[in-house]
Structures are given as structure tokens and as C-alpha cells.
C-alpha positions, 0 to 999 in steps of 0.5 A, a space after each residue: 706065820 701063826 702068832 702062838 701065844 708064849 703061855 699056851 706053849 708053856 702049858 703044852 710043854 708042862 703037860 707033856 712033862 707031866 706025862 713023862 716023869 723025870 723029864 725037865 721042862 725046857 720052858 722053865 726059867 726062860 726069859 722072853 724078850 719084850 714084845 715089840 709093837 708096830 708103829 701106829 697111826 694116831 689121828 689128830 682131832 682134825 684128821 678125825 673130823 676129816 675121816 668122819 666127813 669122808 665116810 659115806 655111812 655112819 660117820 658117828 662110828 668113827 667119832 664114837 670109836 676115836 673118842 671112847 676107845 671101844 673095841 668094834 665088837 663092844 660098840 656093835 653090841 651096844 643097845 639104847 639102854 646101855 647109854 646114860 645121856 645125862 651122865 654122858 657114859 656108856 656101859 660096856 657089858 656085851 660084845 659080838 664078833 664075827 666068827 662062823 656068823 655072829 658070836 655074842 659074848 660077855 666081856 671079862 670082869 675088867 672089860 665091863 666098864 662105864 666109859 665117858 663120851 664127849 658132850 660133843 657126841 651127844 646130839 649125834 648119839 641121841 639122834 641115832 636112838 630116836 624111835 628105838 626101844 631100850 633093846 634096839 641096837 644103836 649102831 646098826 647096819 643099813 637093814 637094821 642088823 649088827 654093823 659088822 667090821 668087815 663090811 664097813 671097812 670094805 664099803 665105806 672105811 677104806 675108801 674114806 681113808 684113801 680120800 683123806 690120804 689124798 688130801 693129807 700126806 700125813 694121814 696114816 694107813 689105819 683100820 677101824 681098830 686103829 681108832 682105838 689107838 687114836 682114842 688112847 692117844 687123844 686121851 693122853 694128850 688131854 691129860 689122862 693118866 694111865 690108870 684112866 686110860 686102863 679103864 677106858 680101854 678095858 685093859 686088865 692091868 695098868 702095866 698092860 696099858 703101859 706095855 701097849 702105849 709106852 710111846 704115848 707116855 714118853 712125854 710125861 717124862 719131859 713133863 716131870 722135868 719141867 714141873 721140877 724145874 718150876 718147883 725148884 725155881 719157885 723154892 729158890 726165889 724167896 732165898 734170893 730175895 732174902 739174900 739181896 735184902 
């Protein structure tokens, strides 16, 4: 079944209404239910390490996507000059997708961003750049071309996931794109707020991040209650002390 965006439907209907004067737009005032997202497989740090160890080619890809949240096309388009190794930042300014070959594009304004990466990735990223010029691809195929998601998944990723699942029954079924969800999950568990996750993932608005990853922020409510409880006890302690004197 084709997933047609509701905004496109509204536009089509509005156009037809404009061409037929006096006809009301049936889409006006219609409130749509919130879109439900399928259950996602979030990896733990241990599972990320296990998956990277099981991948036969470019395990750096697994770790990089799991800890930066870049889209596959953004990662595949990265060149040596996009990395600031001293600040541990990568500048996302282009993307490449598979569509009748390879299609290069410039991300939308909010998708152009500077994303931090953990110090633990510095050495292996630097190793990928040895002997390359500023305009050379960092994550390249075995032939030095663009690393395609379809080839990587079929030849290396799927087999690695199956190996991990054989050793760990709790290991979820995931695709390379799902590593983006893992990045969001690990960032939130490390204390990142919704604005930080929004900037990392290149979402247009924080509301989009909350809509997509509402389940990750549920624990924040528990944290608020715990913090309020601690503040209440802290404020009450001096009063109890005075009352006993």
C-alpha cells in the first residue's frame, strides 16, 4: 500500500477546488489522528560493539552511525574536509542517495549541521583518512566508490545482525537506518535534551523529534518527579530541624 502524505492530498484537492468555483474543499477542518510509529529496535552500547565486531567490512560505519545519528546518504557523502578532528565534529553539507544511479543533493537548511562524535571514534576515523585528500570520500566501498546502503546491507549488515541474534536473543531485527534511532536512544540515555537530539539528527523542529521519539522521553517524567521529591525534602529538612530545637 502506498503511503501518500496528507499534505499532498490537501494540495491536490485544493487545486481541484480552485478550478471548480463554488465547490467546498472536503479536507478543510479535518483533524487527522496522530501517526503511530512502529516499534523500533534500539541497541545498547554492548550490542553496538557486538554488531561492529560481526560486520566483515567497515565496522567503523556501524559505530559512526550509532553514535552520530547521520542518515546513510549523509554518511556516504562525507569527505575528509568535512571532519574537524580537533573539535571532534563532522559538518553535514551534502547527501547522496540511490535513485536511478546516484543522486547528489544539498540538505535543507536545518539538515546542514555540525555533529559531534565521541573521542573513542577518533583513531579509527583518522585511520580511514590516511593517504586521502580533502575531497576524498571517508566511507568508501572496496573499490573506492560511494558506499551504497543496498550493497552494504545485503553483503555485510544482514549477516552480522543474524550472527548477533544467534548469540543474543534480545538483539533486535534492524537495518542500517535503524542505527539512527539507536543514536537518538543512546544520546537521550546520556542526558541529551530534546533540542540537542533535534540538532544532532537534523530535524526541522523539536516537536518532530518529540513525535518520532516520544518513547525515549517517557523516563524524563520519572526524572522530574524524582527531582521534585528531592527538592521538597531538601526544603523541608531545615524546617524539621528548627521544629525540634
